[in-house]
C-alpha positions as CSV (number, residue, x, y, z in Angstrom):
1,M,51.7,41.8,193.2
2,G,50.4,44.3,195.8
3,E,53.9,44.6,197.5
4,E,54.4,47.9,199.3
5,K,57.4,49.9,198.1
6,F,59.5,51.2,201.1
7,T,62.2,53.8,200.8
8,Q,65.7,52.4,201.1
9,T,67.6,53.3,204.2
10,A,71.3,54.4,204.1
11,L,72.3,50.9,205.4
12,V,70.5,49.1,202.6
13,K,72.2,51.4,200.0
14,A,75.6,50.8,201.6
15,V,75.1,47.0,201.5
16,Q,73.9,47.1,197.9
17,G,76.9,49.3,197.0
18,A,79.3,46.7,198.6
19,V,77.6,43.9,196.7
20,A,78.0,45.8,193.4
21,V,81.7,46.4,194.2
22,A,82.3,42.7,194.8
23,S,80.7,41.8,191.5
24,Q,83.0,44.1,189.5
25,P,86.1,42.7,187.7
26,S,89.3,42.7,189.7
27,G,90.9,45.2,187.4
28,D,88.3,47.9,188.0
29,L,87.5,49.9,191.1
30,R,84.1,51.3,191.8
31,V,84.4,54.8,193.4
32,V,81.4,56.8,194.7
33,T,82.1,60.6,194.4
34,P,80.0,63.7,194.7
35,G,79.4,63.5,190.9
36,G,78.2,59.9,191.0
37,V,79.9,56.5,190.5
38,F,83.1,56.2,188.6
39,Q,85.0,53.1,187.4
40,V,88.7,53.5,188.0
41,R,91.3,51.3,186.2
42,W,95.0,51.5,186.8
43,D,97.2,52.0,183.7
44,E,100.8,51.4,184.5
45,N,102.0,52.7,181.2
46,A,100.2,56.1,181.3
47,S,101.8,59.3,182.6
48,A,101.0,60.5,186.1
49,S,99.1,63.7,186.6
50,A,98.5,66.0,189.6
51,L,94.8,65.1,189.8
52,G,95.2,61.4,189.1
53,Q,94.1,60.5,192.6
54,L,91.1,62.9,192.6
55,A,88.5,60.1,192.3
56,F,89.6,58.6,195.6
57,F,89.7,62.0,197.3
58,G,86.2,62.5,195.9
59,E,85.1,59.4,197.7
60,F,86.6,60.7,200.9
61,L,84.5,63.9,200.4
62,E,81.3,62.0,199.5
63,V,81.2,59.4,202.3
64,P,80.9,61.9,205.2
65,Q,79.2,64.5,202.9
66,L,81.9,67.0,203.6
67,F,81.8,68.6,200.2
68,E,78.0,68.8,200.1
69,R,77.7,70.4,203.5
70,W,80.5,72.9,202.5
71,V,78.6,73.9,199.3
72,E,75.2,74.1,200.9
73,S,76.3,76.2,203.9
74,C,78.3,78.7,201.7
75,P,77.2,82.3,202.3
76,L,77.9,83.3,198.7
77,E,74.8,84.6,197.0
78,Y,74.2,85.7,193.4
79,T,71.3,87.8,192.0
80,S,72.2,87.7,188.3
81,P,70.8,84.8,186.3
82,N,74.1,84.6,184.4
83,A,76.2,84.2,187.5
84,P,78.1,80.9,188.0
85,E,76.7,78.2,190.4
86,V,78.2,78.1,193.9
87,R,79.2,74.5,193.4
88,N,81.2,75.5,190.3
89,V,82.9,78.3,192.2
90,L,83.9,76.2,195.2
91,G,84.8,73.2,193.0
92,T,87.1,75.3,190.8
93,W,88.7,76.8,193.9
94,L,89.2,73.3,195.4
95,L,90.6,71.8,192.2
96,S,93.1,74.7,191.8
97,I,94.4,74.1,195.4
98,L,94.7,70.4,194.8
99,D,96.6,71.1,191.6
100,G,99.1,73.2,193.5
101,Q,98.3,76.4,191.8
102,R,99.2,79.8,193.3
103,R,97.8,82.3,190.9
104,Y,94.4,82.9,189.4
105,A,95.7,82.8,185.9
106,H,96.8,79.1,186.4
107,I,93.1,78.1,186.6
108,N,92.9,78.2,182.8
109,G,95.1,75.1,182.8
110,L,92.2,73.1,184.3
111,R,89.5,74.1,181.8
112,A,90.6,71.3,179.4
113,D,90.0,68.6,182.0
114,A,86.6,67.1,181.4
115,V,86.8,64.4,184.2
116,A,87.7,66.4,187.3
117,P,84.6,68.6,187.2
118,Q,82.3,65.6,186.9
119,I,83.9,63.9,189.9
120,L,82.8,66.9,192.1
121,G,79.4,67.1,190.4
122,M,80.3,70.4,188.6
123,S,78.9,71.5,185.3
124,R,82.1,73.4,184.3
125,I,85.3,75.1,185.4
126,I,84.7,78.8,185.8
127,S,87.2,81.5,184.7
128,D,89.9,83.0,186.8
129,E,88.1,86.4,186.9
130,S,84.8,84.7,188.1
131,L,86.7,83.0,190.9
132,R,88.5,86.2,191.8
133,R,85.2,88.2,192.1
134,A,83.6,85.4,194.0
135,L,86.3,85.2,196.7
136,K,86.3,89.0,196.9
137,A,82.6,88.9,197.6
138,L,83.1,86.2,200.2
139,A,85.8,88.1,202.1
140,P,85.5,91.8,201.2
141,S,88.2,94.1,202.4
142,I,87.2,96.9,204.7
143,D,88.9,100.1,203.4
144,K,89.3,103.3,205.2
145,N,87.3,105.2,202.6
146,C,84.2,103.0,203.1
147,T,81.1,104.6,204.5
148,E,79.8,103.4,207.8
149,D,76.9,101.4,206.2
150,E,79.3,99.8,203.7
151,R,81.8,99.0,206.4
152,L,79.1,97.3,208.5
153,K,77.8,95.4,205.5
154,R,81.2,94.1,204.7
155,Q,82.0,93.1,208.2
156,I,78.8,91.1,208.5
157,Q,79.7,89.3,205.3
158,L,83.2,88.7,206.6
159,D,81.9,87.2,209.8
160,K,79.6,84.9,207.9
161,S,82.4,83.6,205.7
162,T,84.7,83.2,208.7
163,A,82.1,81.2,210.6
164,W,81.5,79.1,207.5
165,M,85.1,78.1,207.0
166,D,85.7,77.6,210.7
167,T,82.8,75.2,210.9
168,A,84.0,73.2,207.9
169,L,87.5,73.0,209.3
170,R,86.3,72.0,212.7
171,E,84.2,69.2,211.2
172,S,87.2,67.7,209.5
173,T,89.4,67.6,212.7
174,F,87.0,67.4,215.6
175,E,86.9,63.6,215.8
176,A,90.7,63.4,215.9
177,L,90.7,65.2,219.2
178,S,89.2,62.3,221.2
179,T,92.6,60.9,222.1
180,D,95.5,62.6,223.9
181,W,97.2,65.1,221.6
182,I,99.6,68.0,221.5
183,L,99.0,71.4,220.0
184,D,101.9,73.1,218.3
185,C,102.0,76.8,217.6
186,D,104.3,78.5,215.1
187,V,104.7,81.6,213.0
188,T,105.8,81.3,209.4
189,V,107.1,84.2,207.3
190,K,105.7,84.3,203.8
191,L,107.6,86.4,201.2
192,L,105.6,88.8,199.1
193,Y,106.5,90.3,195.7
194,G,103.5,92.5,195.1
195,H,101.3,95.0,197.0
196,Q,99.0,92.6,198.8
197,D,96.9,93.8,201.7
198,G,98.9,93.6,204.9
199,A,102.3,93.5,203.1
200,E,104.7,95.0,205.6
201,I,108.5,95.1,206.1
202,G,109.2,93.2,209.3
203,Y,111.3,90.3,210.5
204,N,112.3,88.4,207.4
205,P,115.4,86.1,207.8
206,T,115.4,84.9,204.2
207,K,115.3,88.3,202.4
208,P,115.6,91.2,204.8
209,G,113.8,94.3,203.6
210,R,111.2,92.4,201.5
211,P,107.5,92.8,202.5
212,S,105.9,89.7,203.9
213,H,102.9,88.2,205.7
214,N,103.0,86.2,208.9
215,I,101.0,83.0,209.1
216,H,100.1,82.0,212.6
217,T,99.4,78.3,212.5
218,Y,98.0,75.9,215.2
219,W,98.1,72.2,214.4
220,I,98.1,68.7,215.9
221,A,101.6,67.5,216.5
222,N,103.0,64.6,214.4
223,L,99.8,64.5,212.4
224,R,100.5,67.9,211.0
225,L,96.7,68.4,210.9
226,V,96.0,72.2,210.9
227,L,93.3,73.4,213.3
228,D,93.5,77.0,212.4
229,A,95.7,79.5,210.5
230,E,95.7,83.3,210.6
231,V,97.3,85.5,207.9
232,K,98.5,88.8,209.4
233,G,100.8,91.6,208.5
234,G,104.5,91.4,208.2
235,K,105.1,93.1,211.6
236,T,103.1,90.6,213.6
237,Q,105.9,88.1,214.3
238,P,105.8,88.2,218.2
239,A,103.7,85.7,220.0
240,K,101.3,88.3,221.4
241,Y,99.7,88.4,218.0
242,S,99.1,84.6,218.1
243,L,97.7,84.7,221.7
244,P,94.1,85.9,220.8
245,G,93.7,83.2,218.2
246,L,95.3,80.5,220.4
247,M,93.0,81.3,223.3
248,R,89.9,81.5,221.1
249,L,90.8,78.0,219.7
250,L,91.3,76.5,223.2
251,K,88.2,78.0,224.7
252,A,86.0,76.8,221.8
253,L,87.0,73.2,222.6
254,P,85.2,71.3,225.3
255,P,87.5,70.4,228.2
256,E,87.7,66.7,227.2
257,K,88.8,67.7,223.6
258,R,91.6,70.2,224.7
259,P,95.2,69.3,224.1
260,K,97.3,67.6,226.8
261,L,100.1,70.0,226.0
262,V,100.6,73.3,224.1
263,R,104.1,73.6,222.6
264,G,105.8,76.7,221.3
265,D,109.3,78.1,220.6
266,S,111.0,80.8,222.6
267,A,108.7,83.5,221.3
268,F,105.9,81.9,223.4
269,G,108.0,81.7,226.6
270,N,106.9,85.0,228.0
271,D,104.7,85.9,231.0
272,P,101.6,87.2,229.1
273,V,101.3,84.0,227.1
274,L,102.1,81.6,230.0
275,T,99.7,83.5,232.3
276,E,96.8,83.2,229.8
277,L,97.4,79.4,229.5
278,E,97.6,79.0,233.2
279,S,94.3,80.9,233.7
280,I,92.4,78.1,231.9
281,G,94.5,75.3,233.4
282,Q,96.2,74.4,230.2
283,M,99.6,72.6,230.4
284,Y,102.3,74.0,228.2
285,L,105.9,73.4,227.1
286,T,108.0,76.3,225.6
287,K,111.6,77.3,225.2
288,L,113.1,80.3,226.9
289,R,115.5,82.8,225.5
290,Q,118.9,82.7,227.2
291,T,118.7,86.1,228.8
292,A,120.8,87.2,231.8
293,G,118.5,85.6,234.3
294,V,118.3,82.3,232.4
295,K,122.1,82.2,232.1
296,R,122.6,82.7,235.8
297,L,120.2,79.9,236.5
298,I,122.2,77.6,234.2
299,E,125.4,78.5,236.0
300,R,123.9,77.8,239.4
301,N,122.7,74.4,238.4
302,W,125.6,73.3,236.2
303,S,127.5,71.7,239.0
304,R,124.5,69.7,240.4
305,Q,124.9,65.9,240.7
306,D,121.3,64.9,240.0
307,W,121.3,65.4,236.2
308,Q,119.2,62.7,234.6
309,D,119.8,61.1,231.2
310,V,117.0,61.9,228.7
311,G,118.3,60.1,225.7
312,Q,120.5,61.0,222.7
313,G,123.3,61.9,225.0
314,S,121.4,64.8,226.6
315,Q,120.9,65.4,230.3
316,A,118.2,67.4,232.2
317,V,117.7,68.9,235.6
318,E,114.7,70.7,237.2
319,A,114.7,74.1,238.8
320,Q,112.5,77.1,239.7
321,L,112.9,80.4,237.9
322,K,111.3,83.8,238.4
323,L,112.4,86.4,235.9
324,A,112.0,90.2,236.4
325,G,108.8,90.4,234.2
326,W,107.2,87.3,235.6
327,S,104.3,87.4,238.1
328,H,105.5,84.2,239.9
329,A,108.2,81.5,239.8
330,R,107.7,78.6,237.3
331,R,109.2,75.2,237.0
332,V,111.8,74.9,234.3
333,V,113.9,72.1,232.9
334,V,117.5,72.7,231.8
335,V,118.7,70.4,229.1
336,R,122.3,70.1,228.1
337,S,123.6,68.3,225.1
338,P,127.1,67.5,223.8
339,P,128.3,69.8,221.0
340,K,128.0,68.6,217.5
341,A,131.3,67.4,216.0
342,K,132.7,69.9,213.4
343,P,135.4,69.2,210.9
344,T,138.0,71.5,212.5
345,P,141.8,71.2,212.3
346,L,143.5,69.1,215.0
347,L,145.4,72.1,216.4
348,K,142.3,74.2,216.9
349,A,140.0,71.6,218.5
350,S,141.2,71.9,222.1
351,K,140.2,74.7,224.6
352,A,137.5,76.3,222.4
353,K,135.5,73.1,222.1
354,R,135.5,72.5,225.9
355,Q,134.3,76.1,226.4
356,N,131.5,75.7,223.8
357,A,130.3,72.5,225.5
358,N,129.3,74.4,228.6
359,K,127.1,76.7,226.4
360,T,125.2,74.1,224.5
361,C,121.9,73.7,226.4
362,T,118.2,74.1,225.9
363,L,115.8,75.5,228.5
364,T,112.1,74.4,228.4
365,T,109.2,75.5,230.6
366,P,106.5,72.9,231.3
367,T,103.8,73.6,233.8
368,R,104.3,73.0,237.5
369,S,101.7,70.3,237.5
370,N,103.8,68.3,235.1
371,A,106.6,67.7,237.5
372,G,106.7,63.9,237.1
373,T,107.4,63.7,233.3
374,M,109.1,65.7,230.7
375,P,107.6,65.3,227.2
376,S,110.1,64.9,224.3
377,W,110.6,68.1,222.3
């Protein structure tokens, strides 16, 4: 009688939820998702499905409010009263990705699922045409035939969508950067079989002559947690096309969140890339192509007596190298390894193998300030 009713805090709600979970039977699991609370029960005799673990992934999205913030901050706007809800659009997009779908037509396979939309708080699965139009509105293409006003309007919308996705991606990875970590850079060739925007015939080791896209990816080593990815045309294989995105990513991070090391293959071992990294004091480790200058360096250092064992039968030695296109000399580490055994006939495995052993080496380029240690590749 007369008690005042206070609003429950988040802590009180969390405690009550934990008590409710403890009171449930041992065979049921209480999962809190964006669509509400679900009871999950394991059935060992049932068939597995691609979205069978969606309830637990929904709890991962609900606890830090990742999905809610993603939906609320989406720059997609509709004016028609018959247009689908933004939550249904993004939820359908997310479910299609989790299901491993690669084409819009595959979305129709999700429309018979009545549980998955409820887990994400959706009212329904939209059609493939609705999703295609929504994504086209989010990231409009800027054609050459567009007027100046239309071009400016599309560019503004594209900038909003890019900032929206960058913010969502940064929120999911930012806390993982508190400890020492390594940033890996790589370029992946994606084959194309249609007339997609940016499809060009470039470097394609799998199917030469086939149009492709190049995906420039930056991720946390070992965790394989992607920080950013850029899809570019098929002729953008060189590292100079990755450099703007890499520097933008590094400069956007506070100094205490930056990687201890940036790693790349031989495509990143050129002076423009290394100079940009050195300008912001970023340590790096890249391979070098065995050009004429690199081969002369290997020959000069091959007879040295201070080779150090670095494990797995490999040896390493430090040196200084200044190539013709470099602005200054840099510290390099020459690594030599024994040749891999090949099932060759006994009569042929003599002089040729001894000669090949002198050519099996790897050259890496750490920063000069990292002279004390050599990170494992």
